[in-house]
mmCIF file as Biopython writes it, N, C-alpha, C and O atoms, coordinates in Angstrom:
data_model
#
loop_
_atom_site.group_PDB
_atom_site.id
_atom_site.type_symbol
_atom_site.label_atom_id
_atom_site.label_alt_id
_atom_site.label_comp_id
_atom_site.label_asym_id
_atom_site.label_entity_id
_atom_site.label_seq_id
_atom_site.pdbx_PDB_ins_code
_atom_site.Cartn_x
_atom_site.Cartn_y
_atom_site.Cartn_z
_atom_site.occupancy
_atom_site.B_iso_or_equiv
_atom_site.auth_seq_id
_atom_site.auth_asym_id
_atom_site.pdbx_PDB_model_num
ATOM 1   N N  . LYS A ? 1  ? 80.385  111.831 152.590 1.0 0.0 1  A 1 
ATOM 2   C CA . LYS A ? 1  ? 80.864  112.664 151.475 1.0 0.0 1  A 1 
ATOM 3   C C  . LYS A ? 1  ? 81.389  113.998 152.000 1.0 0.0 1  A 1 
ATOM 4   O O  . LYS A ? 1  ? 80.708  114.696 152.751 1.0 0.0 1  A 1 
ATOM 5   N N  . LYS A ? 2  ? 82.588  114.333 151.600 1.0 0.0 2  A 1 
ATOM 6   C CA . LYS A ? 2  ? 83.179  115.596 152.037 1.0 0.0 2  A 1 
ATOM 7   C C  . LYS A ? 2  ? 82.609  116.754 151.231 1.0 0.0 2  A 1 
ATOM 8   O O  . LYS A ? 2  ? 82.356  116.626 150.033 1.0 0.0 2  A 1 
ATOM 9   N N  . ASN A ? 3  ? 82.411  117.876 151.895 1.0 0.0 3  A 1 
ATOM 10  C CA . ASN A ? 3  ? 81.969  119.055 151.157 1.0 0.0 3  A 1 
ATOM 11  C C  . ASN A ? 3  ? 83.177  119.838 150.655 1.0 0.0 3  A 1 
ATOM 12  O O  . ASN A ? 3  ? 84.308  119.579 151.067 1.0 0.0 3  A 1 
ATOM 13  N N  . LEU A ? 4  ? 82.935  120.789 149.769 1.0 0.0 4  A 1 
ATOM 14  C CA . LEU A ? 4  ? 84.025  121.532 149.140 1.0 0.0 4  A 1 
ATOM 15  C C  . LEU A ? 4  ? 84.857  122.322 150.136 1.0 0.0 4  A 1 
ATOM 16  O O  . LEU A ? 4  ? 86.062  122.492 149.952 1.0 0.0 4  A 1 
ATOM 17  N N  . ARG A ? 5  ? 84.208  122.804 151.193 1.0 0.0 5  A 1 
ATOM 18  C CA . ARG A ? 5  ? 84.937  123.599 152.180 1.0 0.0 5  A 1 
ATOM 19  C C  . ARG A ? 5  ? 85.990  122.756 152.894 1.0 0.0 5  A 1 
ATOM 20  O O  . ARG A ? 5  ? 87.122  123.200 153.088 1.0 0.0 5  A 1 
ATOM 21  N N  . GLN A ? 6  ? 85.614  121.542 153.283 1.0 0.0 6  A 1 
ATOM 22  C CA . GLN A ? 6  ? 86.568  120.662 153.964 1.0 0.0 6  A 1 
ATOM 23  C C  . GLN A ? 6  ? 87.732  120.319 153.052 1.0 0.0 6  A 1 
ATOM 24  O O  . GLN A ? 6  ? 88.881  120.284 153.491 1.0 0.0 6  A 1 
ATOM 25  N N  . ILE A ? 7  ? 87.437  120.066 151.783 1.0 0.0 7  A 1 
ATOM 26  C CA . ILE A ? 7  ? 88.489  119.763 150.811 1.0 0.0 7  A 1 
ATOM 27  C C  . ILE A ? 7  ? 89.401  120.972 150.620 1.0 0.0 7  A 1 
ATOM 28  O O  . ILE A ? 7  ? 90.623  120.833 150.589 1.0 0.0 7  A 1 
ATOM 29  N N  . ALA A ? 8  ? 88.809  122.148 150.493 1.0 0.0 8  A 1 
ATOM 30  C CA . ALA A ? 8  ? 89.579  123.373 150.279 1.0 0.0 8  A 1 
ATOM 31  C C  . ALA A ? 8  ? 90.500  123.659 151.465 1.0 0.0 8  A 1 
ATOM 32  O O  . ALA A ? 8  ? 91.649  124.059 151.278 1.0 0.0 8  A 1 
ATOM 33  N N  . LEU A ? 9  ? 90.001  123.454 152.678 1.0 0.0 9  A 1 
ATOM 34  C CA . LEU A ? 9  ? 90.800  123.724 153.873 1.0 0.0 9  A 1 
ATOM 35  C C  . LEU A ? 9  ? 91.992  122.785 153.990 1.0 0.0 9  A 1 
ATOM 36  O O  . LEU A ? 9  ? 92.986  123.117 154.636 1.0 0.0 9  A 1 
ATOM 37  N N  . LYS A ? 10 ? 91.897  121.616 153.370 1.0 0.0 10 A 1 
ATOM 38  C CA . LYS A ? 10 ? 93.000  120.653 153.426 1.0 0.0 10 A 1 
ATOM 39  C C  . LYS A ? 10 ? 93.942  120.791 152.238 1.0 0.0 10 A 1 
ATOM 40  O O  . LYS A ? 10 ? 94.966  120.111 152.174 1.0 0.0 10 A 1 
ATOM 41  N N  . SER A ? 11 ? 93.604  121.659 151.308 1.0 0.0 11 A 1 
ATOM 42  C CA . SER A ? 11 ? 94.438  121.834 150.119 1.0 0.0 11 A 1 
ATOM 43  C C  . SER A ? 11 ? 95.730  122.578 150.467 1.0 0.0 11 A 1 
ATOM 44  O O  . SER A ? 11 ? 95.777  123.305 151.459 1.0 0.0 11 A 1 
ATOM 45  N N  . PRO A ? 12 ? 96.773  122.402 149.658 1.0 0.0 12 A 1 
ATOM 46  C CA . PRO A ? 12 ? 98.052  123.088 149.909 1.0 0.0 12 A 1 
ATOM 47  C C  . PRO A ? 12 ? 97.917  124.607 149.961 1.0 0.0 12 A 1 
ATOM 48  O O  . PRO A ? 12 ? 98.658  125.272 150.684 1.0 0.0 12 A 1 
ATOM 49  N N  . LEU A ? 13 ? 96.987  125.151 149.207 1.0 0.0 13 A 1 
ATOM 50  C CA . LEU A ? 13 ? 96.793  126.598 149.175 1.0 0.0 13 A 1 
ATOM 51  C C  . LEU A ? 13 ? 96.495  127.139 150.569 1.0 0.0 13 A 1 
ATOM 52  O O  . LEU A ? 13 ? 97.112  128.114 150.999 1.0 0.0 13 A 1 
ATOM 53  N N  . PHE A ? 14 ? 95.559  126.519 151.275 1.0 0.0 14 A 1 
ATOM 54  C CA . PHE A ? 14 ? 95.177  126.992 152.600 1.0 0.0 14 A 1 
ATOM 55  C C  . PHE A ? 14 ? 96.168  126.556 153.668 1.0 0.0 14 A 1 
ATOM 56  O O  . PHE A ? 14 ? 96.174  127.085 154.780 1.0 0.0 14 A 1 
ATOM 57  N N  . ASN A ? 15 ? 97.003  125.588 153.318 1.0 0.0 15 A 1 
ATOM 58  C CA . ASN A ? 15 ? 97.957  125.044 154.278 1.0 0.0 15 A 1 
ATOM 59  C C  . ASN A ? 15 ? 99.314  125.729 154.152 1.0 0.0 15 A 1 
ATOM 60  O O  . ASN A ? 15 ? 100.261 125.388 154.862 1.0 0.0 15 A 1 
ATOM 61  N N  . SER A ? 16 ? 99.398  126.687 153.253 1.0 0.0 16 A 1 
ATOM 62  C CA . SER A ? 16 ? 100.688 127.270 152.894 1.0 0.0 16 A 1 
ATOM 63  C C  . SER A ? 16 ? 101.012 128.516 153.701 1.0 0.0 16 A 1 
ATOM 64  O O  . SER A ? 16 ? 100.193 129.427 153.820 1.0 0.0 16 A 1 
ATOM 65  N N  . THR A ? 17 ? 102.210 128.541 154.251 1.0 0.0 17 A 1 
ATOM 66  C CA . THR A ? 17 ? 102.679 129.729 154.965 1.0 0.0 17 A 1 
ATOM 67  C C  . THR A ? 17 ? 102.862 130.885 153.991 1.0 0.0 17 A 1 
ATOM 68  O O  . THR A ? 17 ? 102.582 132.038 154.322 1.0 0.0 17 A 1 
ATOM 69  N N  . LEU A ? 18 ? 103.333 130.569 152.789 1.0 0.0 18 A 1 
ATOM 70  C CA . LEU A ? 18 ? 103.532 131.594 151.775 1.0 0.0 18 A 1 
ATOM 71  C C  . LEU A ? 18 ? 102.211 132.271 151.432 1.0 0.0 18 A 1 
ATOM 72  O O  . LEU A ? 18 ? 102.152 133.494 151.304 1.0 0.0 18 A 1 
ATOM 73  N N  . PHE A ? 19 ? 101.151 131.478 151.282 1.0 0.0 19 A 1 
ATOM 74  C CA . PHE A ? 19 ? 99.835  132.033 150.989 1.0 0.0 19 A 1 
ATOM 75  C C  . PHE A ? 19 ? 99.394  132.972 152.111 1.0 0.0 19 A 1 
ATOM 76  O O  . PHE A ? 19 ? 98.859  134.050 151.851 1.0 0.0 19 A 1 
ATOM 77  N N  . ALA A ? 20 ? 99.617  132.565 153.340 1.0 0.0 20 A 1 
ATOM 78  C CA . ALA A ? 20 ? 99.239  133.387 154.488 1.0 0.0 20 A 1 
ATOM 79  C C  . ALA A ? 20 ? 99.995  134.709 154.492 1.0 0.0 20 A 1 
ATOM 80  O O  . ALA A ? 20 ? 99.420  135.759 154.779 1.0 0.0 20 A 1 
ATOM 81  N N  . LYS A ? 21 ? 101.282 134.653 154.174 1.0 0.0 21 A 1 
ATOM 82  C CA . LYS A ? 21 ? 102.088 135.876 154.139 1.0 0.0 21 A 1 
ATOM 83  C C  . LYS A ? 21 ? 101.623 136.809 153.030 1.0 0.0 21 A 1 
ATOM 84  O O  . LYS A ? 21 ? 101.559 138.023 153.222 1.0 0.0 21 A 1 
ATOM 85  N N  . GLN A ? 22 ? 101.299 136.246 151.872 1.0 0.0 22 A 1 
ATOM 86  C CA . GLN A ? 22 ? 100.835 137.060 150.752 1.0 0.0 22 A 1 
ATOM 87  C C  . GLN A ? 22 ? 99.491  137.695 151.075 1.0 0.0 22 A 1 
ATOM 88  O O  . GLN A ? 22 ? 99.248  138.857 150.750 1.0 0.0 22 A 1 
ATOM 89  N N  . LEU A ? 23 ? 98.614  136.917 151.723 1.0 0.0 23 A 1 
ATOM 90  C CA . LEU A ? 23 ? 97.299  137.428 152.098 1.0 0.0 23 A 1 
ATOM 91  C C  . LEU A ? 23 ? 97.442  138.555 153.113 1.0 0.0 23 A 1 
ATOM 92  O O  . LEU A ? 23 ? 96.770  139.581 153.008 1.0 0.0 23 A 1 
ATOM 93  N N  . ASN A ? 24 ? 98.315  138.363 154.093 1.0 0.0 24 A 1 
ATOM 94  C CA . ASN A ? 24 ? 98.555  139.374 155.116 1.0 0.0 24 A 1 
ATOM 95  C C  . ASN A ? 24 ? 99.120  140.652 154.501 1.0 0.0 24 A 1 
ATOM 96  O O  . ASN A ? 24 ? 98.704  141.754 154.858 1.0 0.0 24 A 1 
ATOM 97  N N  . LYS A ? 25 ? 100.063 140.504 153.582 1.0 0.0 25 A 1 
ATOM 98  C CA . LYS A ? 25 ? 100.664 141.649 152.911 1.0 0.0 25 A 1 
ATOM 99  C C  . LYS A ? 25 ? 99.609  142.417 152.113 1.0 0.0 25 A 1 
ATOM 100 O O  . LYS A ? 25 ? 99.554  143.646 152.159 1.0 0.0 25 A 1 
ATOM 101 N N  . ALA A ? 26 ? 98.777  141.678 151.383 1.0 0.0 26 A 1 
ATOM 102 C CA . ALA A ? 26 ? 97.729  142.308 150.582 1.0 0.0 26 A 1 
ATOM 103 C C  . ALA A ? 26 ? 96.728  143.036 151.478 1.0 0.0 26 A 1 
ATOM 104 O O  . ALA A ? 26 ? 96.272  144.130 151.147 1.0 0.0 26 A 1 
ATOM 105 N N  . PHE A ? 27 ? 96.390  142.421 152.618 1.0 0.0 27 A 1 
ATOM 106 C CA . PHE A ? 27 ? 95.450  143.032 153.551 1.0 0.0 27 A 1 
ATOM 107 C C  . PHE A ? 27 ? 95.980  144.353 154.088 1.0 0.0 27 A 1 
ATOM 108 O O  . PHE A ? 27 ? 95.260  145.351 154.123 1.0 0.0 27 A 1 
ATOM 109 N N  . TRP A ? 28 ? 97.249  144.355 154.509 1.0 0.0 28 A 1 
ATOM 110 C CA . TRP A ? 28 ? 97.826  145.580 155.059 1.0 0.0 28 A 1 
ATOM 111 C C  . TRP A ? 28 ? 97.982  146.662 154.004 1.0 0.0 28 A 1 
ATOM 112 O O  . TRP A ? 28 ? 97.839  147.845 154.313 1.0 0.0 28 A 1 
ATOM 113 N N  . GLU A ? 29 ? 98.272  146.281 152.765 1.0 0.0 29 A 1 
ATOM 114 C CA . GLU A ? 29 ? 98.359  147.278 151.696 1.0 0.0 29 A 1 
ATOM 115 C C  . GLU A ? 29 ? 96.992  147.915 151.453 1.0 0.0 29 A 1 
ATOM 116 O O  . GLU A ? 29 ? 96.891  149.129 151.277 1.0 0.0 29 A 1 
ATOM 117 N N  . MET A ? 30 ? 95.939  147.089 151.444 1.0 0.0 30 A 1 
ATOM 118 C CA . MET A ? 30 ? 94.584  147.623 151.271 1.0 0.0 30 A 1 
ATOM 119 C C  . MET A ? 30 ? 94.215  148.532 152.437 1.0 0.0 30 A 1 
ATOM 120 O O  . MET A ? 30 ? 93.638  149.602 152.240 1.0 0.0 30 A 1 
ATOM 121 N N  . TRP A ? 31 ? 94.552  148.100 153.660 1.0 0.0 31 A 1 
ATOM 122 C CA . TRP A ? 31 ? 94.246  148.886 154.853 1.0 0.0 31 A 1 
ATOM 123 C C  . TRP A ? 31 ? 94.972  150.231 154.822 1.0 0.0 31 A 1 
ATOM 124 O O  . TRP A ? 31 ? 94.367  151.267 155.101 1.0 0.0 31 A 1 
ATOM 125 N N  . ASN A ? 32 ? 96.265  150.222 154.484 1.0 0.0 32 A 1 
ATOM 126 C CA . ASN A ? 32 ? 97.032  151.466 154.422 1.0 0.0 32 A 1 
ATOM 127 C C  . ASN A ? 32 ? 96.466  152.408 153.368 1.0 0.0 32 A 1 
ATOM 128 O O  . ASN A ? 32 ? 96.382  153.614 153.599 1.0 0.0 32 A 1 
ATOM 129 N N  . ASN A ? 33 ? 96.077  151.871 152.216 1.0 0.0 33 A 1 
ATOM 130 C CA . ASN A ? 33 ? 95.481  152.701 151.172 1.0 0.0 33 A 1 
ATOM 131 C C  . ASN A ? 33 ? 94.172  153.308 151.657 1.0 0.0 33 A 1 
ATOM 132 O O  . ASN A ? 33 ? 93.885  154.472 151.379 1.0 0.0 33 A 1 
ATOM 133 N N  . PHE A ? 34 ? 93.378  152.522 152.382 1.0 0.0 34 A 1 
ATOM 134 C CA . PHE A ? 34 ? 92.104  152.996 152.911 1.0 0.0 34 A 1 
ATOM 135 C C  . PHE A ? 34 ? 92.322  154.126 153.915 1.0 0.0 34 A 1 
ATOM 136 O O  . PHE A ? 34 ? 91.626  155.140 153.871 1.0 0.0 34 A 1 
ATOM 137 N N  . VAL A ? 35 ? 93.281  153.953 154.816 1.0 0.0 35 A 1 
ATOM 138 C CA . VAL A ? 35 ? 93.569  154.955 155.847 1.0 0.0 35 A 1 
ATOM 139 C C  . VAL A ? 35 ? 94.089  156.250 155.214 1.0 0.0 35 A 1 
ATOM 140 O O  . VAL A ? 35 ? 93.710  157.344 155.631 1.0 0.0 35 A 1 
ATOM 141 N N  . LEU A ? 36 ? 94.944  156.125 154.224 1.0 0.0 36 A 1 
ATOM 142 C CA . LEU A ? 36 ? 95.507  157.312 153.577 1.0 0.0 36 A 1 
ATOM 143 C C  . LEU A ? 36 ? 94.446  158.136 152.852 1.0 0.0 36 A 1 
ATOM 144 O O  . LEU A ? 36 ? 94.602  159.347 152.693 1.0 0.0 36 A 1 
ATOM 145 N N  . LYS A ? 37 ? 93.371  157.488 152.414 1.0 0.0 37 A 1 
ATOM 146 C CA . LYS A ? 37 ? 92.311  158.196 151.690 1.0 0.0 37 A 1 
ATOM 147 C C  . LYS A ? 37 ? 91.346  158.904 152.627 1.0 0.0 37 A 1 
ATOM 148 O O  . LYS A ? 37 ? 90.550  159.731 152.184 1.0 0.0 37 A 1 
ATOM 149 N N  . MET A ? 38 ? 91.407  158.590 153.912 1.0 0.0 38 A 1 
ATOM 150 C CA . MET A ? 38 ? 90.479  159.205 154.869 1.0 0.0 38 A 1 
ATOM 151 C C  . MET A ? 38 ? 90.884  160.647 155.190 1.0 0.0 38 A 1 
ATOM 152 O O  . MET A ? 38 ? 90.214  161.316 155.978 1.0 0.0 38 A 1 
#
């Protein structure tokens, strides 16, 4: 029986280049906001 993590990792969401780019963009925006507040 597969667990949810294995299923999730094989889903299109985690396999998507677009998702990775959006995640990276969101991460850098959060990081820049954090740095600017310091």
